[in-house]
C-alpha positions in Angstrom: 44.5 48.1 -13.1 41.1 48.6 -11.7 38.2 48.1 -14.0 35.8 51.1 -14.3 32.1 50.2 -14.3 30.4 51.8 -17.3 27.7 54.3 -16.4 24.2 54.1 -17.8 23.4 56.4 -20.6 20.5 58.8 -20.7 17.0 57.4 -20.7 15.7 57.1 -24.3 12.3 58.4 -25.1 9.6 55.8 -25.7 6.3 56.0 -27.5 3.7 53.2 -27.4 2.4 52.3 -30.9 -0.2 54.6 -32.3 -3.8 53.2 -32.4 -7.3 54.3 -33.3 -10.7 53.4 -31.9 -13.7 52.8 -34.1 -17.2 51.4 -33.6 -19.0 49.2 -36.1 -22.6 49.8 -37.1 -23.8 47.2 -34.6 -21.9 48.6 -31.7 -18.9 46.3 -31.7 -15.8 48.1 -30.7 -12.7 48.2 -32.8 -9.1 49.1 -31.8 -6.5 49.2 -34.6 -2.7 49.6 -34.2 -0.8 49.6 -37.5 2.7 48.1 -37.0 4.8 47.7 -40.1 7.8 46.2 -38.4 6.8 42.6 -39.2 4.4 41.2 -41.8 2.1 39.7 -39.2 -1.2 40.7 -37.5 -2.8 39.7 -34.2 -6.6 39.6 -33.8 -7.8 39.6 -30.2 -11.5 39.7 -29.4 -12.4 40.7 -25.9 -15.9 39.7 -24.7 -17.5 40.9 -21.4 -18.0 37.3 -20.4 -15.3 36.6 -17.8 -15.6 34.4 -14.7 -17.2 37.2 -12.7 -20.4 36.6 -14.7 -20.8 33.1 -13.3 -23.9 32.7 -11.2 -23.7 31.1 -7.7 -23.5 27.3 -8.2 -22.4 27.6 -11.8 -18.8 28.6 -11.2 -16.7 27.7 -14.2 -19.4 28.2 -16.8 -17.8 31.3 -18.3 -14.5 29.4 -18.8 -16.2 26.3 -20.2 -18.2 28.4 -22.7 -15.1 30.3 -23.9 -13.1 27.1 -24.3 -15.9 25.5 -26.3 -16.0 28.3 -28.9 -13.1 26.9 -30.8 -14.5 23.3 -30.9 -16.5 24.0 -34.0 -18.0 27.0 -35.8 -19.6 28.2 -39.0 -20.9 24.7 -39.8 -17.6 23.1 -39.2 -17.0 20.5 -36.6 -13.9 20.7 -34.4 -11.6 18.8 -36.7 -12.6 20.9 -39.8 -12.1 24.1 -37.9 -8.7 23.0 -36.7 -7.7 22.2 -40.3 -8.8 25.6 -41.5 -6.8 27.2 -38.7 -3.7 25.1 -39.6 -4.0 26.2 -43.3 -3.7 29.8 -42.0 -0.4 28.8 -40.3 -1.6 29.7 -36.9 -3.4 28.5 -33.8 -6.6 29.9 -32.2 -6.9 30.3 -28.5 -10.2 30.8 -26.7 -10.3 31.2 -23.0 -11.7 33.3 -20.2 -10.0 35.0 -17.2 -11.7 36.8 -14.4 -12.6 39.9 -16.4 -13.3 38.7 -20.0 -13.4 35.9 -22.5 -10.7 36.2 -25.1 -10.3 34.8 -28.6 -7.0 35.4 -30.3 -4.9 34.3 -33.3 -1.8 35.7 -35.1 -1.4 35.3 -38.9 0.6 36.7 -41.8 -0.9 40.0 -42.8 -1.7 38.6 -46.3 -4.1 36.1 -44.6 -6.0 38.7 -42.7 -9.3 38.4 -44.6 -9.4 34.6 -44.1 -8.5 35.0 -40.4 -11.2 37.6 -39.9 -13.8 35.4 -41.5 -12.8 32.5 -39.3 -12.8 34.6 -36.2 -16.3 35.9 -37.2 -17.5 32.3 -37.4 -16.1 31.5 -33.9 -17.7 34.5 -32.4 -21.0 34.6 -34.2 -21.8 30.9 -35.0 -20.0 28.5 -32.6 -21.6 25.0 -32.7 -20.8 24.4 -28.9 -21.0 20.6 -29.4 -22.2 18.6 -26.4 -19.5 16.0 -26.8 -16.8 18.7 -26.5 -18.5 20.3 -23.5 -18.3 17.0 -21.7 -14.7 16.5 -22.7 -13.7 19.9 -21.5 -15.6 19.4 -18.2 -13.6 16.2 -17.7 -10.4 18.0 -18.3 -11.3 20.6 -15.7 -12.2 18.0 -13.1 -8.8 16.3 -13.8 -7.1 19.6 -13.2 -8.8 20.0 -9.9 -7.6 16.5 -8.9 -4.1 17.5 -9.7 -4.4 20.7 -7.7 -5.4 18.8 -4.6 -2.1 16.9 -4.9 0.0 20.0 -5.5 0.6 22.2 -2.4 1.2 25.4 -4.4 -2.2 25.4 -6.1 -3.9 24.3 -2.9 -2.4 27.2 -1.0 -3.5 29.7 -3.6 -7.1 28.4 -3.7 -7.3 28.3 0.1 -6.1 31.9 0.4 -8.8 33.1 -2.0 -11.5 31.2 -0.1 -10.5 32.7 3.3 -9.8 36.2 2.1 -13.2 36.7 0.4 -16.5 36.4 2.1 -18.9 33.6 1.6 -20.8 34.0 -1.7 -18.2 36.3 -3.3 -17.2 35.1 -6.7 -13.5 35.7 -6.1 -13.7 33.2 -3.2 -13.9 30.3 -5.7 -11.6 29.4 -8.6 -12.2 31.1 -11.9 -12.5 27.6 -13.5 -15.0 26.4 -10.9 -15.0 23.7 -8.2 -15.6 20.0 -8.5 -19.2 20.5 -7.3 -20.0 23.4 -9.7 -18.3 22.0 -12.8 -20.1 18.6 -12.3 -23.4 20.4 -12.7 -22.6 22.2 -15.9 -24.4 21.0 -19.1 -24.3 21.7 -22.8 -27.6 23.6 -22.4 -26.0 25.8 -19.8 -23.1 26.5 -22.1 -25.6 27.5 -24.9 -27.5 29.7 -22.5 -24.3 31.4 -21.3 -23.3 32.1 -24.9 -26.8 33.5 -25.7 -26.7 35.8 -22.7 -23.2 37.1 -22.7 -22.0 37.1 -26.4 -23.4 39.9 -28.5 -21.7 42.8 -30.4 -22.1 45.4 -27.7 -20.1 43.2 -25.3 -17.2 42.8 -27.8 -14.1 44.8 -28.7 -11.8 43.5 -31.5 -8.2 44.6 -31.2 -6.1 44.3 -34.5 -2.4 45.0 -34.2 0.1 44.5 -37.0 1.0 45.2 -40.6 -2.4 46.7 -41.5 -4.1 49.9 -42.7 -6.8 51.3 -40.4 -9.4 51.9 -43.1 -8.9 48.4 -44.6 -9.4 46.7 -41.3 -12.5 48.7 -40.5 -14.1 47.8 -43.8 -13.1 44.1 -43.4 -14.5 44.0 -39.8 -17.7 45.7 -40.9 -18.3 43.2 -43.7 -17.5 40.2 -41.5 -18.9 41.2 -38.0 -21.2 44.0 -38.8 -24.2 41.7 -39.4 -24.0 40.3 -35.8 -27.0 41.1 -33.7 -27.9 40.7 -30.1 -28.5 42.6 -26.9 -27.0 42.7 -23.4 -28.6 40.4 -20.8 -27.6 39.5 -17.3 -25.8 41.5 -14.6 -22.6 41.1 -12.7 -22.7 40.9 -8.9 -19.7 42.5 -7.1 -17.3 39.6 -6.8 -14.9 41.0 -4.2 -16.7 41.1 -0.9 -14.1 40.6 1.8 -14.4 38.1 4.6 -15.1 39.3 8.2 -12.3 41.4 9.6 -9.7 39.9 11.8 -6.5 37.8 11.4 -6.7 34.0 11.2 -4.4 31.1 10.6 -5.5 28.3 8.2 -3.5 25.1 8.2 -4.1 22.6 5.3 -3.0 19.1 6.0 -0.1 17.6 3.9 1.2 14.9 6.3 5.0 14.3 6.0 5.5 17.3 3.7 9.1 18.5 4.0 8.1 22.1 3.1 5.3 24.4 3.9 3.6 26.5 1.3 2.9 29.8 2.9 0.5 32.5 1.8 -0.3 35.8 3.6 -2.8 38.2 2.2 -6.0 40.1 2.1 -8.3 41.9 -0.4 -6.4 44.3 -2.5 -7.6 47.2 -4.8 -9.1 47.3 -8.3 -7.0 48.0 -11.3 -8.5 51.4 -11.8 -7.6 52.7 -8.4 -6.0 56.2 -8.5 -3.1 54.9 -6.3 -2.1 52.3 -8.9 1.4 53.6 -9.6 2.2 54.2 -6.0 1.2 50.7 -5.1 3.1 49.2 -8.1 6.4 50.8 -6.9 5.6 50.0 -3.2 5.1 46.4 -3.9 8.2 46.2 -6.1 10.3 47.2 -3.1 8.3 45.0 -0.7 8.2 41.8 -2.6 7.8 42.3 -6.3 11.4 42.1 -7.5 14.2 39.7 -6.9 16.0 42.5 -5.0 12.9 43.1 -2.9 12.9 43.2 0.9 11.0 40.0 1.5 13.1 38.0 -0.9 16.4 39.3 0.4 15.3 38.7 3.9 14.0 35.2 3.5 16.4 34.0 0.9 19.7 35.9 1.4 19.7 36.8 5.1 18.1 33.7 6.6 18.3 31.0 3.9 14.7 30.0 4.5 13.7 29.7 0.8 14.8 29.8 -2.8 12.4 32.7 -3.4 9.6 34.7 -1.9 7.5 37.5 -3.5 4.4 39.6 -3.1 1.9 40.7 -5.7 -1.4 42.6 -6.2 -3.6 40.6 -8.6 -4.9 43.4 -10.8 -8.6 42.9 -11.8 -11.5 45.1 -12.7 -12.7 44.6 -9.1 -10.4 44.2 -6.0 -8.3 41.2 -6.5 -6.2 39.7 -3.7 -2.9 41.0 -2.4 -0.6 38.0 -1.4 2.8 37.1 -0.2 3.9 33.6 -1.2 6.8 31.4 -0.6 7.8 27.8 0.2 10.0 27.1 3.2 11.4 24.2 5.2 8.7 23.1 7.6 10.8 23.7 10.7 11.1 27.4 10.0 7.5 28.1 9.0 6.7 30.3 11.9 10.1 32.2 11.7 9.5 32.9 8.0 6.0 34.2 8.7 7.4 36.5 11.4 10.0 38.0 8.9 7.3 38.6 6.3 5.1 40.4 8.8 8.1 42.4 10.0 8.8 43.6 6.4 5.2 44.6 5.9 5.3 46.6 9.2 8.6 48.2 8.2 7.5 49.5 4.8 4.4 51.0 6.5 6.4 52.7 9.3 9.8 53.7 7.9 10.5 55.7 4.7 12.4 53.9 2.0 15.9 55.2 1.1 16.5 57.2 -2.0 18.8 54.4 -3.4 16.1 51.7 -2.8 13.4 53.8 -4.5 15.7 54.6 -7.4 16.5 50.9 -7.9 12.9 50.0 -8.1 11.7 52.8 -10.3 14.8 52.4 -12.6 14.0 48.8 -13.1 10.3 49.3 -13.8 11.1 52.2 -16.1 13.8 50.3 -17.9 12.0 47.1 -18.7 8.8 48.7 -19.8 9.6 49.2 -23.5 10.7 45.7 -24.1 7.3 44.3 -23.0 5.8 45.4 -26.3 8.0 43.9 -29.0 5.4 41.7 -30.6 2.0 42.2 -32.2 0.5 39.9 -29.6 2.0 41.9 -26.7 0.7 45.2 -28.2 -2.8 43.7 -28.7 -2.9 42.5 -25.1 -1.9 45.9 -23.9 -4.6 47.5 -25.9 -7.1 45.0 -24.5 -6.2 46.1 -21.0 -7.0 49.7 -22.0 -10.4 48.6 -22.9 -11.0 46.2 -20.0 -9.9 48.7 -17.3 -11.1 51.9 -19.0 -7.6 53.4 -19.0 -6.8 56.6 -20.7 -5.5 56.4 -24.3 -2.1 57.8 -23.3 -1.6 55.4 -20.4 1.4 53.6 -21.9 3.1 56.8 -23.1 2.9 58.2 -19.6 3.8 55.0 -17.7 7.5 55.6 -17.2 7.1 59.2 -16.1 4.4 58.1 -13.7 6.6 55.5 -12.2 9.6 57.9 -11.9 7.3 60.5 -10.2 6.6 58.2 -7.2 8.2 59.6 -4.1 9.1 58.0 -0.7 6.2 59.8 0.8 3.8 58.5 -1.9 5.1 55.0 -1.2 4.6 55.1 2.5 1.1 56.5 2.1 0.3 53.7 -0.3 1.7 51.1 2.1 -0.4 52.5 5.0 -3.5 52.7 2.9 -3.3 49.4 1.1 -1.5 47.0 3.4 -3.6 45.9 6.3 -1.8 43.8 8.9 -4.9 43.6 11.0 -6.8 41.8 8.2 -4.1 39.4 7.1 -5.0 35.8 6.5 -2.2 33.2 6.9 -2.5 30.0 5.0 0.0 27.2 5.5 -0.1 23.9 3.5 2.1 21.5 5.3 2.6 18.9 8.0 0.3 19.9 10.9 2.3 17.8 13.4 5.3 20.1 12.8 3.8 23.5 12.0 0.6 23.8 14.1 2.1 24.3 17.6 4.6 26.9 16.6 1.9 28.8 14.7 -0.4 28.7 17.6 2.4 30.1 19.8 2.7 33.1 17.5 -0.8 34.2 18.5 -1.3 35.6 15.0 -5.0 34.7 15.3 -7.5 31.8 15.7 -6.3 28.7 13.9 -8.5 26.6 11.6 -7.4 23.2 10.4 -8.4 21.7 7.0 -7.9 18.4 5.3 -6.2 18.1 1.9 -9.5 18.7 0.1 -10.0 22.0 2.0 -12.7 20.8 4.3 -12.6 22.0 7.9 -11.4 19.5 10.5 -13.1 19.9 13.9 
């Protein structure tokens, strides 16, 4: 008897949790999403103090400042603050990505007043102790040493450096380099806090088992006394390097594998072609069933996995294809990646391939927002990228509406074979000559610290 495969049912409707926006008397933004499913609440403060605010030569200062926030506040030292956090049955995380500094914690709804008070101390009265600044600096320098020994991180860092032009903030790591981090001081951290942290630069997202009016009153009494004005400007961080394809080989003598990156400057998160590009990239390299992965993994056996991605940021983050392959097939793998990029720009995708990608993106979307933390993060993205309030309600329909023609237009507009930069971290004695024969572009050789070799 032949088994009959069950057919999928009709797509269920989905509505993102309702939320309201408010503004406190001092200009601090407030986004509240009541969710009664679980008796917990997530508080997420978004501060316009991401790594893009770093000045030249002080790269890493925004991350260092954000991480130091939770090392003492409101008259407590770091140990006392940690004890108070533990009494709430939670952990506090303060960090910074490219676009913003973030402070978050999740507590039982019954502990919301205490959590709001503690968060207020961290935002308004951090002690920024010099000893902790130096400790966190040392941790970052140790991370960079580890990165130098790890081909994957070295490949990512090198691609950013060659894709973006000299002086562009995106060309250097968000956490800074050895040279920039070494120059950072406790005084610099205090100055960064004074310049970037003020109520007009902050939005507080509260998602969980709460009532909107109660949260607003609590936030006003806790954070409404904060004062400060905006200072400092952000220089566009995404200037591209000079046009033209190049090969960049980073030395890892004796490495059995090559870490491969191929990419160029992408598009900002707010670009009108966002949905077209999301679906196009899903088919190209964003899913396990994508063309690049099936080609390199299934058809040729070059790798365990390969994928492509647009790094969505407020400004134009990088587009990159990444994989690790046996060193002897480095050039062959690169050719196949380039062939797939050319193919998606030149030949319409089939209806079945398009349906597979859109059905997956549509189907997994609702399960992304099962927790208060996930909902709070989604709301933070609405704020960061100035997205419409109904963005998540319309996401699935917008994905399903993408056509094969839309996809090809996006590929032609936002994939640039003539601007691709190829980075290979591997054994130059094995990979260099085959890469030169490819005639992809001029080849530059680097040591394992990323310094050019004549």
